[in-house]
C-alpha positions as CSV (number, residue, x, y, z in Angstrom):
1,X,41.8,-5.3,62.8
2,X,38.1,-6.1,62.8
3,X,36.4,-5.8,59.3
4,X,35.6,-3.0,57.9
5,X,32.0,-3.2,55.9
6,X,31.7,-3.4,52.2
7,X,29.4,-0.9,51.4
8,X,28.5,0.8,48.1
9,X,29.9,-0.8,45.1
10,X,29.3,-4.6,47.4
11,X,27.4,-6.7,45.0
12,X,24.4,-8.7,46.4
13,X,25.3,-12.1,44.5
14,X,28.6,-11.3,46.8
15,X,26.5,-10.3,50.2
16,X,22.6,-11.1,50.1
17,X,22.6,-8.8,53.3
18,X,22.6,-5.0,51.9
19,X,25.5,-3.1,53.9
20,X,24.3,0.7,52.7
21,X,26.5,3.1,52.2
22,X,27.3,5.6,55.5
23,X,25.0,8.3,54.7
24,X,21.9,6.0,54.3
25,X,22.8,3.5,57.2
26,X,22.5,6.9,59.3
27,X,19.4,7.6,57.8
28,X,18.4,4.0,58.1
29,X,18.6,4.2,62.2
30,X,17.0,8.3,62.5
31,X,14.0,6.4,60.6
32,X,13.5,3.9,64.0
33,X,11.0,5.6,66.2
34,X,14.5,5.1,68.7
35,X,16.4,6.2,66.0
36,X,15.5,9.7,65.2
37,X,15.7,11.6,68.6
38,X,18.7,9.3,69.5
39,X,21.1,11.2,67.2
40,X,18.8,14.8,67.7
41,X,20.9,14.3,71.1
42,X,23.9,12.7,70.5
43,X,24.6,16.2,67.9
44,X,28.4,15.4,67.3
45,X,29.8,13.4,70.4
46,X,32.2,10.7,68.8
47,X,32.6,7.2,70.1
48,X,29.5,6.3,69.6
49,X,28.2,3.3,68.4
50,X,24.8,1.1,67.9
51,X,25.7,-2.1,68.5
52,X,24.1,-6.1,68.5
53,X,21.0,-7.2,67.7
54,X,19.6,-3.6,66.6
55,X,22.8,-3.5,63.9
56,X,22.0,-6.9,63.3
57,X,18.0,-6.8,62.1
58,X,18.5,-3.6,60.5
59,X,20.7,-5.1,58.4
60,X,18.1,-8.3,57.9
61,X,15.9,-5.1,56.8
62,X,14.0,-5.5,60.2
63,X,13.0,-2.0,62.4
64,X,14.5,-2.8,66.0
65,X,13.5,-1.0,69.4
66,X,15.1,-1.1,71.7
67,X,18.7,0.3,70.3
68,X,22.4,-0.8,73.0
69,X,24.6,1.7,72.6
70,X,28.2,1.2,73.4
71,X,31.1,4.5,74.3
72,X,34.1,4.8,74.1
73,X,35.5,6.6,76.5
74,X,33.2,8.0,79.8
75,X,29.7,6.3,79.2
76,X,28.7,8.1,82.0
77,X,29.1,11.4,81.0
78,X,28.1,11.1,77.6
79,X,25.1,9.6,78.8
80,X,24.5,12.3,81.8
81,X,25.2,15.0,78.4
82,X,22.5,13.5,76.0
83,X,19.6,12.1,78.5
84,X,16.5,14.0,80.5
85,X,17.1,10.4,83.5
86,X,20.2,8.3,83.8
87,X,20.5,5.0,85.7
88,X,23.6,2.8,86.3
89,X,22.9,-0.4,86.6
90,X,26.4,-2.5,88.2
91,X,29.2,-3.2,88.4
92,X,30.7,-3.0,84.8
93,X,29.2,0.6,84.7
94,X,25.8,-0.6,82.3
95,X,22.9,1.5,82.5
96,X,20.3,3.6,81.0
97,X,19.8,7.0,79.5
98,X,15.9,8.6,78.8
99,X,15.8,11.1,75.6
100,X,12.5,12.2,74.7
101,X,11.0,9.6,76.1
102,X,13.4,6.5,74.4
103,X,15.2,4.5,76.7
104,X,18.5,2.8,75.7
105,X,21.4,0.7,77.7
106,X,24.5,2.1,77.9
107,X,27.5,0.5,78.4
108,X,31.3,1.4,78.4
109,X,34.0,-0.1,75.7
110,X,35.4,-3.2,77.2
111,X,37.0,-6.5,76.9
112,X,37.0,-8.8,79.5
113,X,38.9,-11.8,81.2
114,X,37.4,-14.3,83.0
115,X,39.3,-15.8,86.3
116,X,37.3,-19.2,86.8
117,X,34.6,-20.8,84.0
118,X,31.4,-19.6,84.2
119,X,32.7,-16.2,86.8
120,X,31.8,-12.3,86.4
121,X,34.2,-11.0,84.0
122,X,37.1,-8.5,85.4
123,X,36.8,-5.2,82.6
124,X,38.9,-2.8,81.8
125,X,38.2,-0.2,79.5
126,X,38.6,-1.0,75.8
127,X,38.2,0.2,72.2
128,X,35.4,-0.6,70.1
129,X,37.5,-3.7,68.1
130,X,38.1,-5.1,71.9
131,X,34.0,-4.6,72.8
132,X,32.8,-6.7,69.8
133,X,35.7,-9.9,70.3
134,X,33.7,-10.3,74.0
135,X,30.6,-10.3,72.5
136,X,28.3,-14.1,72.0
137,X,28.0,-14.4,67.8
138,X,29.6,-13.3,65.2
139,X,26.4,-11.4,63.7
140,X,26.4,-9.3,67.1
141,X,29.4,-8.0,67.3
142,X,28.9,-5.1,64.4
143,X,28.5,-1.8,64.9
144,X,27.7,1.9,63.6
145,X,29.0,4.4,64.5
146,X,27.0,7.6,65.4
147,X,29.1,10.7,64.6
148,X,32.1,12.3,64.0
149,X,34.0,10.9,60.6
150,X,32.9,7.7,61.0
151,X,29.5,8.3,61.2
152,X,26.9,5.4,59.6
153,X,29.9,3.2,58.8
154,X,29.8,-0.3,60.1
155,X,32.5,-2.7,62.0
156,X,32.2,-6.0,62.3
157,X,34.5,-9.1,64.5
158,X,36.0,-11.3,61.6
159,X,32.9,-13.3,60.0
160,X,30.4,-11.5,61.3
161,X,29.0,-9.9,58.5
162,X,30.0,-13.4,56.1
163,X,27.5,-14.8,58.7
164,X,24.9,-12.7,58.9
165,X,25.3,-13.1,55.4
166,X,24.9,-17.4,55.5
167,X,22.3,-16.6,58.7
168,X,25.2,-18.7,61.0
169,X,25.5,-18.2,64.7
170,X,29.2,-18.7,65.4
171,X,31.1,-18.2,68.8
172,X,34.3,-15.6,68.1
173,X,36.2,-18.0,69.8
174,X,36.4,-21.9,71.6
175,X,36.4,-20.9,75.4
176,X,33.2,-18.8,74.6
177,X,30.7,-21.1,76.4
178,X,33.2,-21.9,79.4
179,X,33.3,-17.9,80.2
180,X,29.8,-17.6,79.9
181,X,27.8,-21.1,79.9
182,X,24.8,-18.3,80.0
183,X,25.2,-18.2,76.2
184,X,24.1,-21.5,75.7
185,X,20.3,-20.3,76.2
186,X,21.1,-17.0,74.0
187,X,22.2,-19.8,71.6
188,X,19.1,-21.4,71.4
189,X,16.9,-18.4,71.7
190,X,18.6,-16.5,68.6
191,X,18.5,-19.5,66.8
192,X,14.9,-20.3,67.1
193,X,13.8,-16.9,66.6
194,X,16.1,-15.9,63.9
195,X,16.3,-19.1,62.2
196,X,19.5,-19.1,61.9
197,X,21.7,-22.7,61.9
198,X,24.4,-23.1,64.2
199,X,27.7,-23.1,62.5
200,X,28.9,-27.2,62.8
201,X,32.0,-26.1,64.9
202,X,29.9,-23.8,67.5
203,X,27.3,-26.6,67.8
204,X,30.1,-29.4,69.0
205,X,31.5,-26.9,71.3
206,X,27.9,-26.1,72.9
207,X,27.3,-29.8,73.6
208,X,30.1,-30.4,74.7
209,X,30.4,-27.7,77.4
210,X,26.0,-28.7,78.2
211,X,27.9,-32.4,78.6
212,X,30.6,-31.5,81.3
213,X,28.4,-29.2,83.0
214,X,29.4,-26.0,82.2
215,X,25.4,-24.5,83.1
216,X,26.8,-26.2,87.0
217,X,29.7,-23.3,87.3
218,X,26.9,-20.4,86.8
219,X,24.3,-19.2,89.6
220,X,20.8,-19.9,89.8
221,X,19.3,-16.1,88.8
222,X,21.8,-16.0,85.7
223,X,20.4,-19.2,84.3
224,X,17.3,-18.1,85.4
225,X,17.1,-14.8,83.9
226,X,18.0,-16.6,80.8
227,X,16.1,-18.7,80.5
228,X,13.0,-16.1,81.4
229,X,14.3,-14.4,78.3
230,X,14.2,-17.5,76.2
231,X,10.5,-18.5,77.3
232,X,9.2,-14.9,76.4
233,X,10.5,-15.5,72.7
234,X,7.5,-14.3,70.3
235,X,7.9,-18.8,69.6
236,X,8.4,-19.7,73.4
237,X,8.0,-23.2,72.7
238,X,10.2,-23.5,69.4
239,X,12.6,-21.7,72.1
240,X,12.4,-24.2,74.0
241,X,12.4,-26.8,71.9
242,X,16.1,-25.9,70.9
243,X,17.0,-26.1,74.0
244,X,16.4,-29.3,75.2
245,X,18.0,-30.1,71.4
246,X,21.1,-28.7,73.2
247,X,20.3,-30.7,76.4
248,X,20.5,-27.5,78.0
249,X,16.8,-28.5,79.4
250,X,18.2,-31.5,81.0
251,X,21.0,-29.6,82.6
252,X,18.4,-27.4,84.7
253,X,17.1,-30.6,85.9
254,X,17.1,-34.5,84.7
255,X,12.9,-34.6,84.3
256,X,12.8,-30.2,82.4
257,X,12.2,-30.1,79.0
258,X,9.2,-29.7,76.2
259,X,8.5,-33.0,75.1
260,X,5.5,-32.8,73.5
261,X,5.6,-30.2,70.9
262,X,2.4,-30.8,69.3
263,X,0.5,-30.1,73.1
264,X,2.4,-27.4,73.4
265,X,0.8,-25.7,70.7
266,X,-2.7,-27.1,71.5
267,X,-2.3,-24.8,74.4
268,X,-0.7,-22.0,73.2
269,X,-3.4,-21.1,70.7
270,X,-6.0,-22.1,73.8
271,X,-4.4,-19.5,75.4
272,X,-6.1,-16.2,75.8
273,X,-4.4,-12.3,75.3
274,X,-4.4,-11.8,78.6
275,X,-2.5,-15.5,79.4
276,X,0.7,-15.4,80.0
277,X,2.7,-17.2,77.3
278,X,5.9,-17.7,79.5
279,X,4.5,-19.3,81.9
280,X,2.3,-22.2,79.9
281,X,5.6,-23.3,78.3
282,X,7.6,-23.5,81.0
283,X,4.4,-25.4,82.6
284,X,4.2,-27.5,79.6
285,X,8.2,-28.0,80.0
286,X,7.4,-28.7,83.8
287,X,5.0,-31.6,83.3
288,X,7.0,-34.6,84.3
289,X,8.9,-33.0,87.3
290,X,7.0,-33.5,90.8
291,X,5.9,-30.4,92.2
292,X,7.8,-29.7,95.3
293,X,10.9,-30.2,93.0
294,X,9.8,-27.6,90.2
295,X,9.1,-25.4,93.0
296,X,12.4,-25.8,94.3
297,X,14.2,-26.1,90.6
298,X,12.5,-22.1,90.0
299,X,13.2,-21.2,93.5
300,X,17.0,-21.8,93.0
301,X,16.5,-20.0,89.6
302,X,14.9,-17.2,91.4
303,X,11.8,-17.3,89.8
304,X,9.6,-14.2,91.2
305,X,6.8,-16.2,93.6
306,X,4.1,-15.3,91.0
307,X,5.0,-16.7,88.2
308,X,6.2,-19.8,90.1
309,X,3.8,-20.6,91.2
310,X,1.4,-20.4,88.3
311,X,3.9,-22.3,86.3
312,X,3.8,-25.3,89.2
313,X,0.4,-25.1,89.4
314,X,-0.4,-25.0,86.1
315,X,2.4,-28.0,84.8
316,X,1.0,-30.5,88.4
317,X,-2.7,-29.3,88.2
318,X,-3.1,-29.9,84.1
319,X,-4.0,-33.6,84.3
320,X,-6.8,-33.4,87.4
321,X,-8.2,-30.4,85.8
322,X,-8.7,-31.7,81.8
323,X,-10.6,-34.6,84.1
324,X,-12.7,-32.4,86.1
325,X,-13.6,-30.2,82.7
326,X,-14.5,-33.7,80.8
327,X,-17.1,-35.0,83.3
328,X,-18.4,-31.1,83.4
329,X,-22.0,-30.8,81.1
330,X,-23.0,-27.3,82.4
331,X,-21.5,-24.0,82.4
332,X,-21.5,-24.5,85.5
333,X,-20.0,-27.2,85.8
334,X,-16.7,-26.1,84.0
335,X,-16.8,-22.9,86.3
336,X,-16.8,-25.4,89.2
337,X,-13.7,-27.4,87.6
338,X,-12.2,-24.5,86.8
339,X,-12.0,-23.4,90.4
340,X,-9.6,-20.9,90.2
341,X,-7.5,-21.9,88.2
342,X,-5.3,-19.5,86.1
343,X,-5.8,-19.3,82.3
344,X,-2.3,-21.6,81.7
345,X,-3.8,-24.3,83.8
346,X,-6.9,-24.0,82.1
347,X,-5.2,-24.3,78.2
348,X,-2.9,-26.8,79.2
349,X,-6.3,-29.0,80.3
350,X,-7.6,-28.1,77.7
351,X,-4.9,-29.4,75.6
352,X,-4.5,-32.7,77.3
353,X,-7.9,-33.5,75.9
354,X,-11.2,-31.2,76.7
355,X,-10.6,-28.7,74.2
356,X,-14.2,-27.2,73.8
357,X,-14.6,-26.6,77.4
358,X,-11.7,-25.0,78.3
359,X,-12.2,-22.6,75.7
360,X,-15.8,-21.8,76.2
361,X,-13.9,-21.0,79.8
362,X,-11.1,-19.0,78.9
363,X,-14.1,-17.2,75.8
364,X,-16.4,-17.3,77.5
365,X,-17.9,-18.3,80.8
366,X,-15.1,-16.4,82.8
367,X,-16.1,-13.4,81.9
368,X,-19.6,-13.8,83.2
369,X,-20.3,-11.0,86.1
370,X,-23.6,-11.0,88.7
371,X,-25.1,-7.6,88.6
372,X,-25.6,-8.6,92.0
373,X,-23.6,-8.2,95.1
374,X,-22.7,-9.2,98.8
375,X,-24.6,-5.7,99.7
376,X,-27.6,-6.5,98.2
377,X,-27.6,-10.1,100.5
378,X,-27.6,-8.1,103.0
379,X,-30.1,-5.9,102.5
380,X,-32.3,-8.6,101.6
381,X,-32.0,-10.0,105.6
382,X,-29.3,-12.4,104.7
383,X,-27.0,-12.6,107.7
384,X,-23.4,-12.1,106.8
385,X,-21.3,-14.8,106.7
386,X,-20.2,-17.7,104.5
387,X,-24.3,-17.7,103.7
388,X,-23.5,-15.2,101.5
389,X,-21.0,-16.5,99.5
390,X,-22.7,-19.4,98.5
391,X,-25.8,-17.9,97.1
392,X,-23.4,-15.4,95.7
393,X,-22.5,-19.0,93.9
394,X,-25.6,-20.2,93.2
395,X,-27.0,-16.9,91.7
396,X,-23.7,-17.3,89.0
397,X,-24.3,-20.7,88.3
398,X,-27.7,-19.7,87.8
399,X,-26.8,-17.7,85.2
400,X,-24.3,-19.4,83.7
401,X,-26.9,-22.2,82.8
402,X,-29.2,-19.6,81.4
403,X,-31.4,-19.9,84.6
404,X,-31.3,-16.5,85.2
405,X,-31.4,-13.7,83.6
406,X,-31.6,-10.1,84.5
407,X,-30.5,-8.7,88.2
408,X,-33.9,-9.4,90.1
409,X,-33.7,-13.2,88.3
410,X,-30.3,-13.4,90.3
411,X,-31.3,-12.0,93.6
412,X,-34.1,-14.9,93.9
413,X,-31.5,-17.5,92.9
414,X,-29.2,-16.0,95.6
415,X,-32.3,-15.8,98.5
416,X,-33.5,-19.2,97.2
417,X,-30.4,-20.7,97.9
418,X,-29.3,-19.1,101.4
419,X,-33.4,-20.0,102.3
420,X,-32.4,-23.8,101.2
421,X,-28.8,-23.9,103.3
422,X,-29.8,-22.1,105.9
């Protein structure tokens, strides 16, 4: 049997993680933005459990936004009864359902068997206890019944509550990383985000799995999906460093890895709000990989073309861009040095040395726009063609350097440049 959580009489010194009585647990869930609508929609529907990270975070005092549900029985039927919209995702029957504008991930309680290491599992329906045993780490193997006589009561895999209390990440069985090596990336991701220690036995199993090539048994797209999640963590630098400590990065490619934490953090501080911290972190981790190889790696990991190109451009071009920015003496020269590079590349280049020039571009210069356009030049008699683009470039340079203030000055600078080059 799985452990049923203690509550009520549990003492703080025995179990510092607060385990409330069932009514209070339901109140906690109902107070969440997505919790109230869900409980109202469920009514007295039994066999429905809130599971995984949401329960973990609630017990740690957080207020999770994403709620995952497990159903004992026909998950699709339950989802159809409670939701406005149902979308089935994969061969395991997982789906999303929308209730009052909130979307929930739903799966049927199941057991899993692996035909070979790294293969997708074969699944069969099961009860909630068996479903919890198939999960990645004990602290994620906790569930709360949402209706019926057990409503609000926790169910947990063995050691789950104790590990949550101790802030430990532990696998549920010794073959966990062999069965599903993507759990290695999740180990790095959860460890960095939660600040939990890795239980010594789990750490040994993880290093053994990496050393024996477990990640090579998994398809590139599955590894890529987990790598993208890892890079989208609130602190992607910490997440990639955790992956490096486990040897995960070098298992993906021998020269991939975040070897300079200080550089990465300087770049992150320069990155503007509209920049992508995941792209920047992966670019910093890929600087030692020749660009054709890095492109091949990202293709194998099924990165979208836009993400791949931005990462490769930043990783391979930051050094040269840093040199150009260092030589720039005027704002227009800084703009020319950037030459269309993305904010991730500029931030990484700035971290390599020319920090002030990079910051000036990211915070100010790139937002400067002309008040005139190509139509103004055509109306002034400039023939259509490359001269228009050159004239507008000259006008922008003059504006950036403070030599053209206002629309008339911009137009004059553009016409002067068109005449000189004509």
